[in-house]
C-alpha positions in Angstrom: -64.3 18.8 36.3 -64.1 21.3 33.4 -67.7 20.6 32.4 -68.9 21.1 36.0 -67.1 24.5 36.3 -68.7 25.5 33.0 -72.1 24.7 34.3 -71.5 26.8 37.4 -70.4 29.8 35.3 -73.3 29.6 33.1 -75.7 29.4 36.0 -73.8 32.5 37.8 -74.0 34.3 34.5 -77.8 33.6 34.1 -78.4 34.7 37.7 -76.4 38.0 37.1 -78.5 38.7 34.0 -81.7 37.9 35.8 -81.1 39.9 38.8 -79.8 43.0 36.8 -83.0 42.9 34.8 -85.1 42.7 38.0 -83.1 45.6 39.5 -84.6 47.8 37.0 -88.0 46.1 36.3 -89.1 45.5 40.0 -89.0 49.1 41.0 -86.8 51.2 43.3 -87.6 49.3 46.3 -86.0 46.1 45.1 -83.3 47.6 43.0 -80.6 47.5 45.7 -81.2 44.0 46.6 -81.3 42.9 42.9 -78.1 44.8 42.3 -76.4 43.1 45.2 -77.5 39.7 43.9 -76.3 40.6 40.4 -72.9 41.7 41.9 -72.8 38.5 43.8 -73.4 36.5 40.5 -70.9 38.6 38.9 -68.3 37.9 41.7 -69.2 34.1 41.6 -68.8 34.4 37.7 -65.3 35.9 38.2 -64.2 33.2 40.8 -65.4 30.5 38.4 -63.5 32.2 35.6 -60.3 32.0 37.9 -60.8 28.3 38.2 -61.6 27.7 34.5 -58.9 29.9 33.1 -55.2 30.2 33.9 -53.8 32.9 36.0 -52.9 35.0 32.9 -56.1 34.3 31.1 -58.8 34.7 34.0 -59.2 38.4 33.5 -59.8 38.1 29.8 -62.5 35.4 30.5 -64.0 37.8 33.2 -64.1 40.7 30.7 -65.6 38.4 28.1 -68.4 37.6 30.6 -69.0 41.3 31.2 -69.1 41.9 27.5 -71.8 39.2 27.1 -73.7 40.7 30.0 -73.6 44.2 28.5 -74.8 42.7 25.1 -77.6 41.0 27.0 -78.6 44.2 28.9 -78.6 46.2 25.7 -81.1 43.7 24.2 -83.2 43.6 27.2 -83.5 47.4 27.6 -83.9 47.9 23.9 -86.9 45.4 23.9 -88.4 47.2 27.1 -88.2 50.5 25.4 -90.9 49.3 23.0 -92.8 47.1 25.5 -93.3 49.4 28.5 -94.8 52.4 26.6 -93.7 55.7 25.5 -93.3 57.1 29.0 -90.4 54.6 29.7 -89.1 54.4 26.1 -86.4 57.2 26.4 -85.2 55.8 29.6 -84.8 52.4 28.3 -83.2 53.6 25.0 -80.6 55.4 27.3 -80.1 52.2 29.3 -79.7 50.4 26.1 -77.1 52.9 24.9 -75.2 52.7 28.2 -75.0 48.9 27.8 -73.8 49.4 24.3 -71.2 51.9 25.4 -70.2 49.5 28.1 -70.0 46.7 25.5 -68.0 48.9 23.3 -65.5 49.7 26.0 -65.2 46.1 27.1 -64.6 45.2 23.3 -61.8 47.8 23.1 -60.2 46.6 26.4 -60.5 43.0 25.5 -59.2 43.7 22.0 -56.2 45.6 23.3 -55.5 43.0 25.9 -56.0 40.2 23.3 -53.6 42.1 21.0 -51.0 42.5 23.7 -51.0 38.9 24.7 -50.8 37.4 21.1 -48.1 40.0 20.3 -46.1 39.1 23.5 -46.9 35.5 22.7 -45.8 36.0 19.1 -42.6 37.7 20.1 -41.8 35.2 22.6 -42.8 32.5 20.0 -40.8 34.3 17.4 -37.7 34.6 19.7 -38.1 31.0 20.6 -38.5 30.0 17.0 -35.5 32.1 16.0 -33.4 30.6 18.9 -34.5 27.2 17.9 -33.9 27.9 14.2 -30.5 29.5 15.1 -29.7 26.4 17.3 -30.8 24.1 14.6 -28.9 26.0 12.0 -25.9 26.0 14.2 -26.2 22.3 14.8 -26.7 21.8 11.1 -23.6 24.0 10.4 -21.6 22.0 13.2 -22.8 18.8 11.5 -22.0 20.1 8.1 -18.5 21.4 9.2 -17.9 18.0 11.0 -18.9 16.3 7.8 -16.5 18.5 5.7 -13.7 18.0 8.1 -14.2 14.3 8.0 -14.5 14.3 4.3 -11.4 16.5 4.1 -9.6 14.1 6.6 -10.7 11.2 4.5 -9.6 12.8 1.3 -6.2 13.8 2.8 -5.7 10.2 4.0 -6.8 8.8 0.6 -4.3 11.3 -1.0 -1.6 10.5 1.4 -2.3 6.6 0.7 -2.2 7.3 -3.1 0.9 9.3 -2.8 2.8 6.7 -0.7 1.5 3.8 -3.1 2.7 5.9 -6.0 6.0 6.6 -4.3 6.3 2.8 -3.4 5.5 1.9 -7.0 8.0 4.3 -8.4 10.6 3.1 -6.0 10.0 -0.4 -7.0 10.1 0.5 -10.5 13.4 2.1 -10.0 14.8 -0.7 -8.1 13.6 -3.1 -10.9 15.2 -0.9 -13.6 18.4 -0.6 -11.5 18.4 -4.5 -11.0 17.7 -5.1 -14.7 20.5 -2.5 -15.7 23.0 -4.0 -13.3 22.0 -7.6 -14.7 22.3 -6.3 -18.3 25.7 -4.6 -17.6 26.8 -7.9 -15.9 25.8 -10.0 -18.8 27.5 -7.5 -21.1 30.7 -7.5 -19.0 30.5 -11.4 -18.9 29.9 -11.5 -22.8 33.0 -9.1 -23.2 35.0 -11.2 -20.9 34.1 -14.4 -22.6 34.8 -12.9 -26.0 38.1 -11.5 -24.7 39.0 -15.0 -23.5 38.0 -16.7 -26.6 39.9 -14.1 -28.5 42.9 -14.6 -26.3 42.5 -18.4 -26.5 42.1 -18.1 -30.2 45.2 -15.7 -30.4 47.1 -18.2 -28.1 46.2 -21.1 -30.4 47.2 -19.2 -33.4 50.4 -18.1 -31.7 51.1 -21.8 -30.6 50.2 -23.1 -34.2 52.5 -20.4 -35.6 55.3 -21.3 -33.1 54.7 -24.9 -33.9 54.9 -24.3 -37.6 57.9 -22.1 -37.3 59.5 -24.7 -35.0 58.7 -27.6 -37.5 59.8 -25.4 -40.5 63.0 -24.7 -38.5 63.6 -28.3 -37.8 62.9 -29.1 -41.4 65.3 -26.5 -42.5 67.9 -27.8 -39.9 67.1 -31.5 -41.1 67.5 -30.4 -44.7 70.6 -28.4 -43.9 72.1 -31.3 -42.0 71.3 -33.7 -44.8 72.7 -31.3 -47.2 75.9 -31.1 -44.9 76.1 -34.9 -44.3 79.0 -36.5 -45.8 79.0 -39.9 -47.7 81.2 -41.4 -44.8 78.7 -40.2 -42.2 75.8 -41.9 -44.2 77.8 -45.0 -44.5 78.3 -44.9 -40.8 74.6 -44.7 -40.1 74.0 -47.6 -42.5 76.6 -49.7 -40.9 75.4 -49.1 -37.5 71.9 -50.1 -38.5 73.2 -53.4 -40.1 75.1 -54.4 -37.0 72.0 -53.7 -34.8 69.9 -55.9 -37.0 71.7 -59.1 -36.1 73.6 -58.3 -32.8 73.1 -56.2 -29.6 75.4 -53.3 -28.8 75.8 -50.6 -26.4 76.3 -47.2 -27.7 80.0 -47.0 -27.1 80.5 -50.7 -28.1 78.7 -49.8 -31.5 81.0 -46.7 -31.9 84.1 -48.9 -31.1 82.8 -51.5 -33.7 82.5 -48.6 -36.5 85.9 -47.4 -35.8 87.2 -51.0 -36.0 85.5 -51.0 -39.4 87.6 -48.0 -40.4 85.4 -45.1 -39.8 86.7 -42.1 -38.0 85.6 -41.4 -34.5 83.4 -38.4 -35.8 81.8 -40.4 -38.5 81.3 -43.4 -36.0 79.6 -41.1 -33.4 77.5 -39.4 -36.0 76.3 -42.8 -37.4 75.4 -44.2 -33.8 73.6 -40.8 -32.8 71.5 -40.7 -36.0 69.8 -44.1 -35.7 66.6 -44.9 -33.8 67.5 -47.4 -30.9 66.6 -48.2 -27.3 69.8 -48.9 -25.4 68.0 -50.4 -22.5 66.4 -52.9 -24.7 69.7 -53.5 -26.3 71.1 -54.4 -22.8 68.5 -57.0 -22.4 69.1 -58.5 -25.8 72.8 -58.6 -25.0 72.2 -60.4 -21.7 70.0 -62.9 -23.4 72.9 -63.7 -25.9 75.4 -64.1 -23.1 73.1 -66.5 -21.4 72.5 -68.6 -24.6 76.1 -69.8 -24.5 77.5 -69.1 -21.1 76.2 -69.2 -17.4 76.5 -66.0 -15.5 75.5 -64.9 -11.9 73.6 -61.6 -11.6 76.6 -59.5 -10.8 78.8 -61.3 -13.2 76.2 -60.7 -16.0 75.9 -56.9 -14.7 79.6 -56.6 -14.9 79.9 -58.2 -18.2 77.2 -55.8 -19.6 79.0 -52.8 -18.0 82.3 -54.0 -19.6 80.4 -54.0 -22.9 79.6 -50.3 -22.6 76.2 -50.4 -20.9 75.3 -48.2 -18.1 75.1 -49.7 -14.6 71.2 -48.9 -14.6 70.7 -50.6 -18.0 72.8 -53.5 -17.0 70.9 -54.0 -13.7 67.5 -53.7 -15.6 68.6 -56.3 -18.2 69.7 -58.8 -15.5 66.3 -58.4 -13.8 64.6 -58.9 -17.1 66.3 -62.3 -17.9 65.4 -63.6 -14.4 68.6 -63.0 -12.4 
């Protein structure tokens, strides 16, 4: 479609040039018709320029066609100035100069308009570029600010986590140290208590050993004192008591009576009996066996006989049980 319109513009432009040239070449009789034909071609050229160009650029295209037409007319009339002879040369030169002047005017008009349009376009483009640049810059700043805010937020979260981890580690360290300190104090306290108990036990043992030693020493002293204070008669009473017990059983009171019968005083006889080692319950059993060796007894009769001999009721009953009664 664009190629077809371009062909039509070219034909209209060629017809305009032809009829313009014929308007001056064919004579005055045909000039008006040729000028009208040239104007028709010029109008056709403008209409085609409207179709080819945009609404804003149609006038510029039309001016461009006119400028080309003026250039063509100048060339034609300049050539005719030398071809038609000297009589027509001045007129043709004037026509050529008029076409040149029209060409210059068209050039100035087209140049001014072409400058206005690019300036406006440049201004609009500059404004658009600046707006786009400002918008892009604003978007970049927004992105950078968001990135900085995100980075600051992450950094703050990281610092918060590190601070919390540090506080937790410090707290655990303090708890561990407190626990170790408490355990150490507990061990020291237990060690002190153990040492104190051992010391107290040692002191108690030493005290008991000392008391035992003192008691033994005292007993030894008392024994020695008693031995030193014992009379010969008392020693004889002890020896006599041991002799009687070696071949015959006696009760305590029976043995004292026997020693008195032998001529010892009651005090010496009592001393002699009390200072010998003897089991009176065993003596009751031996006495019961001696009675049964030469005489028969009932249980109660044997008990009564043993009581009569000076044994206690308990020892007599025990002896009767031991001999089978």
